[in-house]
N, C-alpha and C positions, 0 to 999 in steps of 0.2 A: 354601612357604619354600625359599629357595635354600640349598643345602648344598654344601660343598666337601670333596672327598676327596683327600688328598695322600699319595702313597706315599713312605715314608721307609725305604728299604732301603739296603744297602751300596752300591748303584749310584746313589744320589741325588746330584744336583748340589750341593745346598746344603751338604753336609758329607761329602765323600768320606772313606772310611775311612783313606786315607793321611794326611789332615790330623789326624784324631783320633789316629791312631797316632803321628804326629810329636809331638804335644803330650804324649802319654803317655810316649814315649821320652825327651823332653827332661826331663820331670818325674822320670823314673826316674834319669836321669843326674845330676841335681842334688839329689835328695831327701836322699841320705846326707850330702852336704856341708852342706846347710841344716839338717837335723835335728840333727846333732851339736852345733853351737853353740847351737841353740834349747834342747836338752835341758840344756846346761850353765847357760844363763841362767835357765831355769825352776827348776832345782835351787837356785841361789843365791837367787832371789826367794822360793821357798818357805822356805828356811832363814832368811833375814833377816826374813821376815814373821812368824815365830814368836818372834822376840826381843822382850823386854819394852820395850826402848827405842824400838821401831818400832810399838808397839801402836796408837798413834793414827793410823798410816798403813796399817793392815792392809787397809783397803778398796782402797787403791792397789795393793798387792801382789796382792790377789785379782783385780783388774781386769787387771793385766799378765799374770798366769798364764793368765787366761781368754783373752786375746788370742793368746797363744802357742799355746794349745790350738786356737783357731779357725784359726790359720795352719797348724797340723799337719793339721787336718781338711781344709783346702783342698788340701794336698799329696796327701793320701790320695785325694781325688776326682780330682785330675789323673792320678794313677797308674792309676786305674780306667779311663781312657780308652784305654789302649793295647790294640790288637787282639791282641797276642801275650802278654797277661797270662795266666799259668798258671791253668787252671781245674781244679777237683777234680770230675770227672764221676762221678756215681753215680746209681743208680735212685731217682727221687723221684716222689711223688704231689703234683702242684701244689696240689690241694685241701687236703692236709694242711699244706703250707707256709703257705697263706693262713689256714687256721684257727688255726695256731700264732701267726700275726702279728696275729690279730683283736683281742686286748686292746690292743695298741699302736696299731692303727689306730683303734679305738674311742676311745681316750684322745685322739688327735689330733682326732677328730671332735667330741668333747665340748668340747675347748678352743676350737674354732672355732664352736661352737654349731650344728654340722651333724650329719648322720646317715650311717650306712653300712649298706648292704644287700648280703647275699651271695646269689648265685644259682649255686651250685656243682652242676653236673651230673656225671654219671658220665663219667670220662675215663681214658685210658690213662696209664701211667707215662711219665716223661721220663728220658733220660740227661742230667743237668744238674748244675751246681754249685749246691747248695742255698743257700749264702750269697748268691750272685749273684741267684738267683731271688727271694730275700727282699728284696734291695736294689732289684731291679726293681719289685716290687710296692709297696714302701713309697714309692719315688720317684714312681711314677705316682699313688698314692693321695694323697700330700701335695701333688702338683702339682694334683690335682683339688680338694682342699680349698681351696687358695689361690685357685682360680679362681672359687669360689662365695661367695655372701653367706650370713650366718647363716640357718639353716632349710633349706639345700640338702641334697640327698641324693646320696651317692656310691654307685654300684653296681659291685660287683666280681663278674664272672661268668666261668664256664669252660664250655666245651663242646667236642665233637669236630666237626671238619669234615674229612670224608674221613679221611686218616691223620694229621691235624694236631690238636694240642691248642691251643685258642685261649683266651688270657687277655684279658678285656675289662675296662677301667676307664672308667666313664662318669660325668661330672659334670653338674651343672645350672647351669653358669656361663653367661656371655654369649657364649662361643665365642671363637675366635682371630681377631683382627683380620686382614682381608685382606692388609694390608701386612706382617704378621708371619709369615704361613703359610710362606713360602719360607725363613724364618730359623729356624724351629723345629728344635731339635736341634743348631744350630750352637754350638760351645763358646763360653761367655761371653756369649751372647745371652740376655737376660732381659727380661721386662716387669714384674718385681717390683722394688720399691724397694730391698729388701735381698737380692736374689737374686744368686747367683754365675754363673748360666747354665750350670751343670754337671750339674744333676739329670737333665734329659732326654737330654743328650749321653751321660751314663753309661748310661742305659737303652738307647740305640741301640748302644753298645759291647758291653753285655752280650748283647743279642740277636745281634749280629754274631758274637760269640765262640761262640755256640751254633748257628751256621748257620741262624738263624731269620729272621723278617721282622717289621717293625712298620709300622703305618700308622695314620692317624687320620681321623675324620669329624667335622667341626665346623660349627656353625651357631649361630643366636641362642638356641637352647634348651640349648646345651651342647656339650661335646667328648667324643668316645669314642675311646680308644686300643685298638688290637687288636694283640696279639703272638701270632704263629703259630709253634708249635714242632712239629717232626716227632715223632710218637710213637715210643717206643723200639721197636727191632726189631733183628734180627741185623745187617743192613747198617748200621744207625745206630751200632752200636758202633764203626764205623770213623771216627767224627767226629773231626776235628782242630780244636783251639781256634784 
């Protein structure tokens, strides 16, 4: 079986960090100006939606508020693309982060009619942003669920490789189409009908902010993403986001 391995690091051609950073900086520049009127509109919609004279139209108000929330979520995702986004670096056990997220991941799996399997080996601690690590894991897991048909199994694995902590997320989907491989990780590129194309791009930004690397191995039996983080050490304490 032919398999393709594509390196997706901060030096990759398909989505250089400067382009990701530019999108994030643009989002940061306009987020405040956009969110202020959105908050005002949302507040009035919620207020009017509670009035008795509009009770018969309450579903419309709920729909509009939901769309505003969706727009706000998109702005948040755009902000996460900037390379210079502040990170709260603390000592973390990646296995513990995964275990804490397991109920949420299992719920996603059940909704999709799929399964999740953990293979957590003994690993060193990381100096990392815990929230961003959680976002990375969830994004990769949900991307894997979306790639599979009901009955598929998603495997989340950790292990040590030299002085690196490796996070592995493997799905049993059909693999990435050859004509899409070079576009994976590009902001707004998606193969999903309702996708934004920001999930994997956010993963790569998180990895870049942690001076780590990410790559994937894909074929007809599925796709496996590997994120490599340097284990915490005295010289690693000098990391700059």
